[in-house]
The first five atom37 places (N, CA, C, CB, O) and aatype in JSON, in Angstrom:
{
  "aatype": [20, 20, 20, 20, 20, 20, 20, 20, 20, 20, 20, 20, 20, 20, 20, 20, 20, 20, 20, 20, 20, 20, 20, 20, 20, 20, 20, 20, 20, 20, 20, 20, 20, 20, 20, 20, 20, 20, 20, 20, 20, 20, 20, 20, 20, 20, 20, 20, 20, 20, 20, 20, 20, 20, 20, 20, 20, 20, 20, 20, 20, 20, 20, 20, 20, 20, 20, 20, 20, 20, 20, 20, 20, 20, 20, 20, 20, 20, 20, 20, 20, 20, 20, 20, 20, 20, 20, 20, 20, 20, 20, 20, 20, 20, 20, 20, 20, 20, 20, 20, 20, 20, 20, 20, 20, 20],
  "atom_mask": [
    [1, 1, 1, 1, 1],
    [1, 1, 1, 1, 1],
    [1, 1, 1, 1, 1],
    [1, 1, 1, 1, 1],
    [1, 1, 1, 1, 1],
    [1, 1, 1, 1, 1],
    [1, 1, 1, 1, 1],
    [1, 1, 1, 1, 1],
    [1, 1, 1, 1, 1],
    [1, 1, 1, 1, 1],
    [1, 1, 1, 1, 1],
    [1, 1, 1, 1, 1],
    [1, 1, 1, 1, 1],
    [1, 1, 1, 1, 1],
    [1, 1, 1, 1, 1],
    [1, 1, 1, 1, 1],
    [1, 1, 1, 1, 1],
    [1, 1, 1, 1, 1],
    [1, 1, 1, 1, 1],
    [1, 1, 1, 1, 1],
    [1, 1, 1, 1, 1],
    [1, 1, 1, 1, 1],
    [1, 1, 1, 1, 1],
    [1, 1, 1, 1, 1],
    [1, 1, 1, 1, 1],
    [1, 1, 1, 1, 1],
    [1, 1, 1, 1, 1],
    [1, 1, 1, 1, 1],
    [1, 1, 1, 1, 1],
    [1, 1, 1, 1, 1],
    [1, 1, 1, 1, 1],
    [1, 1, 1, 1, 1],
    [1, 1, 1, 1, 1],
    [1, 1, 1, 1, 1],
    [1, 1, 1, 1, 1],
    [1, 1, 1, 1, 1],
    [1, 1, 1, 1, 1],
    [1, 1, 1, 1, 1],
    [1, 1, 1, 1, 1],
    [1, 1, 1, 1, 1],
    [1, 1, 1, 1, 1],
    [1, 1, 1, 1, 1],
    [1, 1, 1, 1, 1],
    [1, 1, 1, 1, 1],
    [1, 1, 1, 1, 1],
    [1, 1, 1, 1, 1],
    [1, 1, 1, 1, 1],
    [1, 1, 1, 1, 1],
    [1, 1, 1, 1, 1],
    [1, 1, 1, 1, 1],
    [1, 1, 1, 1, 1],
    [1, 1, 1, 1, 1],
    [1, 1, 1, 1, 1],
    [1, 1, 1, 1, 1],
    [1, 1, 1, 1, 1],
    [1, 1, 1, 1, 1],
    [1, 1, 1, 1, 1],
    [1, 1, 1, 1, 1],
    [1, 1, 1, 1, 1],
    [1, 1, 1, 1, 1],
    [1, 1, 1, 1, 1],
    [1, 1, 1, 1, 1],
    [1, 1, 1, 1, 1],
    [1, 1, 1, 1, 1],
    [1, 1, 1, 1, 1],
    [1, 1, 1, 1, 1],
    [1, 1, 1, 1, 1],
    [1, 1, 1, 1, 1],
    [1, 1, 1, 1, 1],
    [1, 1, 1, 1, 1],
    [1, 1, 1, 1, 1],
    [1, 1, 1, 1, 1],
    [1, 1, 1, 1, 1],
    [1, 1, 1, 1, 1],
    [1, 1, 1, 1, 1],
    [1, 1, 1, 1, 1],
    [1, 1, 1, 1, 1],
    [1, 1, 1, 1, 1],
    [1, 1, 1, 1, 1],
    [1, 1, 1, 1, 1],
    [1, 1, 1, 1, 1],
    [1, 1, 1, 1, 1],
    [1, 1, 1, 1, 1],
    [1, 1, 1, 1, 1],
    [1, 1, 1, 1, 1],
    [1, 1, 1, 1, 1],
    [1, 1, 1, 1, 1],
    [1, 1, 1, 1, 1],
    [1, 1, 1, 1, 1],
    [1, 1, 1, 1, 1],
    [1, 1, 1, 1, 1],
    [1, 1, 1, 1, 1],
    [1, 1, 1, 1, 1],
    [1, 1, 1, 1, 1],
    [1, 1, 1, 1, 1],
    [1, 1, 1, 1, 1],
    [1, 1, 1, 1, 1],
    [1, 1, 1, 1, 1],
    [1, 1, 1, 1, 1],
    [1, 1, 1, 1, 1],
    [1, 1, 1, 1, 1],
    [1, 1, 1, 1, 1],
    [1, 1, 1, 1, 1],
    [1, 1, 1, 1, 1],
    [1, 1, 1, 1, 1],
    [1, 1, 1, 1, 1]
  ],
  "atom_positions": [
    [[-16.26, -70.38, 24.92], [-15.5, -69.14, 25.0], [-14.1, -69.38, 24.44], [-15.43, -68.61, 26.46], [-13.53, -70.47, 24.58]],
    [[-13.57, -68.36, 23.83], [-12.2, -68.47, 23.36], [-11.61, -67.08, 23.18], [-12.13, -69.27, 22.04], [-12.3, -66.12, 22.84]],
    [[-10.3, -67.01, 23.41], [-9.54, -65.78, 23.19], [-8.81, -65.95, 21.87], [-8.53, -65.49, 24.38], [-8.11, -66.94, 21.65]],
    [[-8.99, -64.98, 20.98], [-8.43, -65.08, 19.64], [-7.53, -63.88, 19.37], [-9.55, -65.18, 18.57], [-7.93, -62.74, 19.63]],
    [[-6.34, -64.13, 18.86], [-5.44, -63.07, 18.42], [-5.57, -62.97, 16.9], [-3.95, -63.35, 18.86], [-5.16, -63.88, 16.18]],
    [[-6.15, -61.87, 16.42], [-6.35, -61.71, 14.98], [-5.05, -61.82, 14.19], [-7.0, -60.36, 14.69], [-5.05, -62.25, 13.04]],
    [[-3.93, -61.45, 14.82], [-2.64, -61.52, 14.13], [-2.22, -62.97, 13.84], [-1.56, -60.84, 14.96], [-1.32, -63.2, 13.04]],
    [[-2.87, -63.94, 14.49], [-2.56, -65.35, 14.26], [-3.47, -65.98, 13.21], [-2.66, -66.12, 15.55], [-3.3, -67.15, 12.86]],
    [[-4.43, -65.21, 12.71], [-5.32, -65.7, 11.65], [-4.77, -65.21, 10.31], [-6.81, -65.21, 11.88], [-4.64, -64.01, 10.1]],
    [[-4.46, -66.13, 9.41], [-3.95, -65.69, 8.11], [-5.0, -64.88, 7.35], [-3.51, -66.9, 7.26], [-6.18, -65.23, 7.34]],
    [[-4.56, -63.81, 6.72], [-5.45, -62.99, 5.91], [-5.69, -63.69, 4.58], [-4.87, -61.57, 5.7], [-4.76, -64.24, 3.98]],
    [[-6.95, -63.67, 4.11], [-7.32, -64.28, 2.83], [-7.8, -63.18, 1.89], [-8.43, -65.37, 3.01], [-8.38, -62.19, 2.33]],
    [[-7.56, -63.36, 0.59], [-8.13, -62.44, -0.39], [-9.37, -63.12, -0.96], [-7.08, -62.08, -1.53], [-9.28, -64.15, -1.62]],
    [[-10.54, -62.52, -0.69], [-11.8, -63.09, -1.14], [-12.08, -62.71, -2.6], [-12.96, -62.62, -0.24], [-12.42, -63.56, -3.41]],
    [[-11.93, -61.43, -2.91], [-11.92, -60.95, -4.29], [-10.81, -59.91, -4.36], [-13.32, -60.34, -4.72], [-10.31, -59.45, -3.34]],
    [[-10.43, -59.54, -5.57], [-9.3, -58.64, -5.74], [-9.49, -57.36, -4.91], [-9.12, -58.28, -7.22], [-10.49, -56.65, -5.04]],
    [[-8.5, -57.1, -4.05], [-8.5, -55.9, -3.23], [-9.21, -56.03, -1.9], [-9.11, -54.81, -3.98], [-9.15, -55.1, -1.09]],
    [[-9.87, -57.15, -1.65], [-10.58, -57.39, -0.39], [-9.9, -58.51, 0.38], [-12.08, -57.74, -0.65], [-10.06, -59.69, 0.07]],
    [[-9.14, -58.11, 1.4], [-8.4, -59.06, 2.23], [-9.06, -59.11, 3.61], [-6.88, -58.65, 2.34], [-9.46, -58.08, 4.15]],
    [[-9.17, -60.32, 4.17], [-10.01, -60.48, 5.36], [-9.48, -61.55, 6.31], [-11.43, -60.83, 4.95], [-8.79, -62.49, 5.91]],
    [[-9.82, -61.36, 7.56], [-9.65, -62.38, 8.61], [-11.04, -62.62, 9.19], [-8.61, -61.93, 9.74], [-11.74, -61.67, 9.52]],
    [[-11.45, -63.9, 9.32], [-12.77, -64.24, 9.84], [-12.68, -64.81, 11.24], [-13.45, -65.22, 8.92], [-11.75, -65.54, 11.58]],
    [[-13.68, -64.46, 12.05], [-13.88, -65.08, 13.36], [-15.33, -65.56, 13.36], [-13.58, -64.07, 14.57], [-16.25, -64.8, 13.05]],
    [[-15.52, -66.83, 13.71], [-16.85, -67.43, 13.73], [-17.2, -67.85, 15.16], [-16.93, -68.63, 12.76], [-16.38, -68.46, 15.85]],
    [[-18.41, -67.54, 15.59], [-18.94, -68.09, 16.83], [-20.03, -69.08, 16.44], [-19.5, -66.96, 17.78], [-20.18, -69.41, 15.26]],
    [[-20.78, -69.55, 17.39], [-21.86, -70.48, 17.1], [-22.92, -69.83, 16.2], [-22.51, -70.98, 18.4], [-23.49, -70.5, 15.34]],
    [[-23.18, -68.53, 16.39], [-24.29, -67.86, 15.7], [-23.91, -66.72, 14.78], [-25.22, -67.36, 16.7], [-24.76, -66.24, 14.03]],
    [[-22.66, -66.26, 14.81], [-22.27, -65.08, 14.05], [-20.92, -65.28, 13.37], [-22.22, -63.85, 14.95], [-20.12, -66.14, 13.75]],
    [[-20.69, -64.45, 12.36], [-19.38, -64.33, 11.73], [-18.99, -62.86, 11.76], [-19.4, -64.89, 10.25], [-19.8, -61.99, 11.45]],
    [[-17.74, -62.6, 12.13], [-17.21, -61.25, 12.06], [-16.05, -61.27, 11.07], [-16.75, -60.73, 13.47], [-15.16, -62.11, 11.14]],
    [[-16.1, -60.31, 10.13], [-15.07, -60.2, 9.1], [-14.3, -58.91, 9.33], [-15.69, -60.24, 7.66], [-14.89, -57.83, 9.43]],
    [[-12.98, -59.01, 9.42], [-12.08, -57.87, 9.59], [-11.39, -57.64, 8.24], [-11.02, -58.11, 10.75], [-10.46, -58.35, 7.88]],
    [[-11.87, -56.62, 7.51], [-11.43, -56.37, 6.14], [-10.34, -55.3, 6.08], [-12.6, -55.95, 5.28], [-10.4, -54.29, 6.78]],
    [[-9.36, -55.53, 5.24], [-8.41, -54.52, 4.76], [-8.69, -54.42, 3.26], [-6.88, -54.9, 5.07], [-8.47, -55.37, 2.52]],
    [[-9.16, -53.25, 2.84], [-9.61, -53.09, 1.46], [-8.74, -52.06, 0.76], [-11.1, -52.67, 1.42], [-8.51, -50.97, 1.28]],
    [[-8.26, -52.41, -0.42], [-7.4, -51.52, -1.19], [-8.23, -50.43, -1.87], [-6.61, -52.32, -2.25], [-9.37, -50.67, -2.26]],
    [[-7.66, -49.24, -1.99], [-8.33, -48.13, -2.67], [-8.74, -48.55, -4.08], [-7.42, -46.88, -2.72], [-7.94, -49.14, -4.81]],
    [[-9.97, -48.24, -4.44], [-10.48, -48.55, -5.78], [-11.06, -49.94, -5.92], [-9.4, -48.39, -6.75], [-11.66, -50.25, -6.96]],
    [[-10.91, -50.81, -4.91], [-11.44, -52.17, -5.01], [-12.97, -52.13, -5.07], [-10.97, -53.03, -3.8], [-13.61, -51.32, -4.39]],
    [[-13.55, -53.01, -5.88], [-14.98, -53.03, -6.12], [-15.59, -54.35, -5.67], [-15.28, -52.79, -7.59], [-15.08, -55.42, -6.0]],
    [[-16.67, -54.26, -4.91], [-17.44, -55.43, -4.47], [-18.68, -55.53, -5.34], [-17.81, -55.34, -2.95], [-19.55, -54.66, -5.26]],
    [[-18.79, -56.57, -6.17], [-19.94, -56.68, -7.07], [-21.26, -56.81, -6.31], [-19.76, -57.87, -7.99], [-21.3, -57.23, -5.15]],
    [[-22.32, -56.45, -6.98], [-23.67, -56.55, -6.43], [-23.96, -58.01, -6.04], [-24.72, -56.04, -7.45], [-23.67, -58.94, -6.79]],
    [[-24.55, -58.18, -4.85], [-24.89, -59.51, -4.36], [-25.91, -59.39, -3.23], [-23.61, -60.27, -3.88], [-26.24, -58.28, -2.81]],
    [[-26.39, -60.51, -2.76], [-27.25, -60.55, -1.57], [-27.01, -61.89, -0.88], [-28.76, -60.36, -1.95], [-26.44, -62.81, -1.47]],
    [[-27.45, -61.98, 0.35], [-27.34, -63.23, 1.13], [-28.41, -63.2, 2.21], [-25.92, -63.39, 1.76], [-28.94, -62.15, 2.54]],
    [[-28.71, -64.37, 2.75], [-29.78, -64.45, 3.75], [-29.36, -63.89, 5.11], [-30.22, -65.89, 3.91], [-30.2, -63.69, 5.98]],
    [[-28.07, -63.64, 5.29], [-27.57, -63.13, 6.57], [-27.87, -61.65, 6.74], [-26.07, -63.37, 6.68], [-27.76, -60.87, 5.79]],
    [[-28.25, -61.25, 7.96], [-28.25, -59.83, 8.3], [-26.8, -59.41, 8.39], [-29.03, -59.55, 9.65], [-25.93, -60.22, 8.71]],
    [[-26.52, -58.14, 8.12], [-25.13, -57.66, 8.13], [-25.08, -56.26, 8.74], [-24.54, -57.65, 6.69], [-25.92, -55.41, 8.45]],
    [[-24.09, -56.05, 9.57], [-23.79, -54.72, 10.08], [-22.39, -54.38, 9.59], [-23.89, -54.64, 11.66], [-21.43, -55.08, 9.89]],
    [[-22.29, -53.29, 8.83], [-21.03, -52.85, 8.22], [-20.52, -51.62, 8.97], [-21.21, -52.54, 6.7], [-21.22, -50.61, 9.03]],
    [[-19.32, -51.71, 9.53], [-18.73, -50.61, 10.3], [-17.41, -50.19, 9.66], [-18.51, -51.02, 11.79], [-16.5, -51.0, 9.53]],
    [[-17.32, -48.93, 9.27], [-16.07, -48.43, 8.7], [-15.19, -47.92, 9.84], [-16.34, -47.3, 7.64], [-15.61, -47.06, 10.62]],
    [[-13.98, -48.44, 9.93], [-13.04, -48.09, 10.98], [-12.05, -47.03, 10.48], [-12.28, -49.34, 11.47], [-11.71, -46.11, 11.22]],
    [[-11.6, -47.17, 9.24], [-10.7, -46.21, 8.61], [-11.06, -46.09, 7.14], [-9.21, -46.64, 8.77], [-11.53, -47.05, 6.54]],
    [[-10.84, -44.91, 6.57], [-11.03, -44.7, 5.14], [-12.45, -44.35, 4.77], [-10.61, -45.92, 4.4], [-13.28, -44.02, 5.62]],
    [[-12.72, -44.42, 3.44], [-14.04, -44.11, 2.9], [-14.49, -45.23, 1.97], [-14.02, -42.75, 2.15], [-13.73, -45.73, 1.16]],
    [[-15.75, -45.6, 2.12], [-16.35, -46.7, 1.37], [-17.7, -46.23, 0.82], [-16.51, -47.97, 2.25], [-18.53, -45.73, 1.57]],
    [[-17.9, -46.41, -0.49], [-19.22, -46.17, -1.05], [-19.98, -47.5, -0.99], [-19.15, -45.62, -2.53], [-19.55, -48.49, -1.58]],
    [[-21.09, -47.51, -0.26], [-21.91, -48.7, -0.1], [-23.26, -48.43, -0.77], [-22.09, -49.08, 1.41], [-23.94, -47.45, -0.44]],
    [[-23.63, -49.29, -1.69], [-24.9, -49.14, -2.39], [-25.81, -50.27, -1.91], [-24.72, -49.18, -3.96], [-25.51, -51.45, -2.11]],
    [[-26.92, -49.9, -1.28], [-27.87, -50.89, -0.75], [-29.23, -50.61, -1.37], [-27.94, -50.83, 0.82], [-29.78, -49.52, -1.23]],
    [[-29.76, -51.63, -2.06], [-31.06, -51.5, -2.73], [-31.12, -50.23, -3.59], [-32.2, -51.48, -1.68], [-32.13, -49.53, -3.61]],
    [[-30.02, -49.95, -4.3], [-29.95, -48.82, -5.23], [-29.62, -47.48, -4.59], [-31.23, -48.71, -5.93], [-29.43, -46.5, -5.31]],
    [[-29.55, -47.41, -3.27], [-29.24, -46.14, -2.58], [-27.75, -46.06, -2.28], [-30.07, -46.01, -1.27], [-27.19, -46.95, -1.63]],
    [[-27.11, -44.98, -2.74], [-25.67, -44.78, -2.52], [-25.44, -44.13, -1.16], [-25.05, -43.9, -3.65], [-26.13, -43.18, -0.78]],
    [[-24.46, -44.66, -0.43], [-24.12, -44.13, 0.89], [-22.61, -43.99, 0.98], [-24.65, -45.07, 2.03], [-21.89, -44.96, 0.78]],
    [[-22.13, -42.8, 1.27], [-20.7, -42.58, 1.46], [-20.41, -42.77, 2.94], [-20.25, -41.16, 0.96], [-20.86, -42.0, 3.78]],
    [[-19.67, -43.81, 3.23], [-19.36, -44.15, 4.62], [-17.93, -43.77, 4.94], [-19.59, -45.65, 4.88], [-17.01, -44.02, 4.16]],
    [[-17.75, -43.17, 6.1], [-16.44, -42.77, 6.6], [-16.22, -43.42, 7.96], [-16.31, -41.22, 6.69], [-17.12, -44.05, 8.5]],
    [[-15.01, -43.25, 8.5], [-14.71, -43.82, 9.82], [-15.78, -43.41, 10.82], [-13.32, -43.37, 10.31], [-16.12, -42.23, 10.93]],
    [[-16.3, -44.39, 11.54], [-17.34, -44.14, 12.53], [-18.75, -44.38, 12.02], [-17.22, -42.76, 13.02], [-19.69, -44.38, 12.81]],
    [[-18.92, -44.57, 10.71], [-20.24, -44.81, 10.14], [-20.56, -46.31, 10.21], [-20.32, -44.3, 8.66], [-19.69, -47.16, 10.03]],
    [[-21.83, -46.61, 10.47], [-22.32, -47.99, 10.55], [-23.58, -48.08, 9.71], [-22.6, -48.42, 12.04], [-24.43, -47.19, 9.74]],
    [[-23.71, -49.17, 8.94], [-24.89, -49.39, 8.13], [-25.44, -50.77, 8.43], [-24.57, -49.23, 6.61], [-24.69, -51.75, 8.43]],
    [[-26.74, -50.88, 8.68], [-27.37, -52.18, 8.89], [-28.01, -52.61, 7.57], [-28.42, -52.13, 10.04], [-28.81, -51.88, 6.98]],
    [[-27.65, -53.8, 7.13], [-28.14, -54.34, 5.86], [-29.04, -55.53, 6.18], [-26.94, -54.76, 4.91], [-28.58, -56.52, 6.75]],
    [[-30.32, -55.44, 5.81], [-31.24, -56.54, 6.12], [-30.97, -57.77, 5.26], [-32.66, -56.08, 5.92], [-30.28, -57.71, 4.24]],
    [[-31.52, -58.89, 5.69], [-31.43, -60.13, 4.93], [-31.91, -59.91, 3.5], [-32.26, -61.24, 5.6], [-32.9, -59.21, 3.26]],
    [[-31.2, -60.52, 2.56], [-31.55, -60.55, 1.14], [-31.53, -59.19, 0.44], [-32.9, -61.13, 1.0], [-31.98, -59.1, -0.71]],
    [[-31.02, -58.14, 1.08], [-30.91, -56.84, 0.43], [-29.78, -56.89, -0.6], [-30.65, -55.71, 1.47], [-28.69, -57.4, -0.31]],
    [[-30.02, -56.37, -1.78], [-29.0, -56.33, -2.83], [-28.06, -55.16, -2.51], [-29.65, -56.17, -4.26], [-28.5, -54.03, -2.3]],
    [[-26.75, -55.47, -2.48], [-25.79, -54.43, -2.15], [-24.46, -54.66, -2.86], [-25.56, -54.38, -0.64], [-24.15, -55.77, -3.31]],
    [[-23.69, -53.57, -2.96], [-22.36, -53.59, -3.58], [-21.56, -52.47, -2.95], [-22.44, -53.42, -5.14], [-22.08, -51.7, -2.14]],
    [[-20.29, -52.37, -3.31], [-19.48, -51.32, -2.72], [-18.21, -51.04, -3.5], [-19.13, -51.67, -1.32], [-17.78, -51.83, -4.34]],
    [[-17.63, -49.89, -3.18], [-16.35, -49.51, -3.77], [-15.56, -48.72, -2.74], [-16.54, -48.67, -5.07], [-16.09, -47.81, -2.11]],
    [[-14.3, -49.1, -2.57], [-13.41, -48.38, -1.64], [-12.95, -47.1, -2.31], [-12.19, -49.27, -1.23], [-12.27, -47.14, -3.33]],
    [[-13.33, -45.97, -1.75], [-12.89, -44.67, -2.26], [-11.42, -44.46, -1.9], [-13.78, -43.52, -1.69], [-10.66, -43.87, -2.66]],
    [[-11.04, -44.95, -0.72], [-9.66, -44.92, -0.27], [-9.37, -46.28, 0.37], [-9.4, -43.74, 0.75], [-10.25, -47.13, 0.47]],
    [[-8.15, -46.47, 0.79], [-7.82, -47.68, 1.55], [-8.72, -47.7, 2.79], [-6.3, -47.72, 1.94], [-8.87, -46.67, 3.46]],
    [[-9.31, -48.85, 3.1], [-10.29, -48.94, 4.19], [-10.0, -50.1, 5.13], [-11.68, -49.08, 3.62], [-9.41, -51.11, 4.76]],
    [[-10.43, -49.91, 6.35], [-10.57, -51.0, 7.32], [-12.04, -51.03, 7.69], [-9.64, -50.79, 8.6], [-12.62, -50.02, 8.11]],
    [[-12.65, -52.2, 7.52], [-14.08, -52.37, 7.74], [-14.3, -53.63, 8.57], [-14.86, -52.44, 6.39], [-13.61, -54.63, 8.38]],
    [[-15.25, -53.56, 9.48], [-15.66, -54.75, 10.23], [-17.1, -55.03, 9.87], [-15.48, -54.54, 11.79], [-17.98, -54.19, 10.06]],
    [[-17.35, -56.23, 9.35], [-18.71, -56.69, 9.05], [-19.09, -57.77, 10.04], [-18.82, -57.22, 7.59], [-18.32, -58.69, 10.32]],
    [[-20.3, -57.66, 10.57], [-20.86, -58.69, 11.45], [-22.05, -59.3, 10.75], [-21.26, -58.1, 12.84], [-22.93, -58.59, 10.26]],
    [[-22.09, -60.62, 10.7], [-23.15, -61.35, 10.01], [-23.89, -62.26, 10.98], [-22.57, -62.17, 8.84], [-23.29, -62.9, 11.84]],
    [[-25.22, -62.3, 10.84], [-26.04, -63.24, 11.59], [-27.04, -63.85, 10.62], [-26.76, -62.53, 12.78], [-27.7, -63.12, 9.89]],
    [[-27.18, -65.16, 10.6], [-26.36, -66.14, 11.31], [-24.99, -66.28, 10.67], [-27.06, -67.49, 11.34], [-24.62, -65.51, 9.79]],
    [[-24.26, -67.28, 11.13], [-22.9, -67.55, 10.64], [-22.89, -67.61, 9.11], [-22.36, -68.89, 11.23], [-23.8, -68.16, 8.5]],
    [[-21.86, -67.03, 8.5], [-21.64, -67.15, 7.06], [-20.94, -68.47, 6.8], [-20.81, -65.94, 6.49], [-19.71, -68.55, 6.84]],
    [[-21.71, -69.5, 6.53], [-21.15, -70.83, 6.28], [-20.21, -70.82, 5.08], [-22.27, -71.85, 6.06], [-19.24, -71.57, 5.04]],
    [[-20.5, -69.96, 4.1], [-19.66, -69.89, 2.89], [-18.29, -69.29, 3.19], [-20.35, -69.06, 1.82], [-17.38, -69.4, 2.36]],
    [[-18.11, -68.67, 4.35], [-16.83, -68.08, 4.72], [-16.03, -68.98, 5.67], [-17.05, -66.73, 5.36], [-14.92, -68.62, 6.06]],
    [[-16.58, -70.11, 6.04], [-15.84, -71.01, 6.93], [-14.74, -71.74, 6.17], [-16.79, -72.03, 7.59], [-14.02, -72.54, 6.76]]
  ]
}
C-alpha cells in the first residue's frame, strides 16, 4: 500500500502534446494525461487491456476503425491487441487504466 501525491510526480511528454503522470501497482498502470488541443495519437496496439476515461474536454478515439467522440464522463473499454488511435478535439484530461502493468511506461 502507498499514498501517492500526483503533484509530486513529474509530468513527462510521451509524444508531442501528450503529457502524463504514471502510477504503477503490482498489476496495473494508471496514466493521468493532460492533452493539448489538436494533439494526435498514432495508431497502435498493445497486449494490455485499457479503460479510457475522459475527465475534461473532447477526444476522438478510433478503435478498430470505429470513430467515437468522447466527452467528459465517457468511458471506453479497449480490449487487448485492439488497434486504436486518437485526436484531442480540445484540451483534455484523460485517465487510462491498463492491465497488466505497462512495463514500457515504467
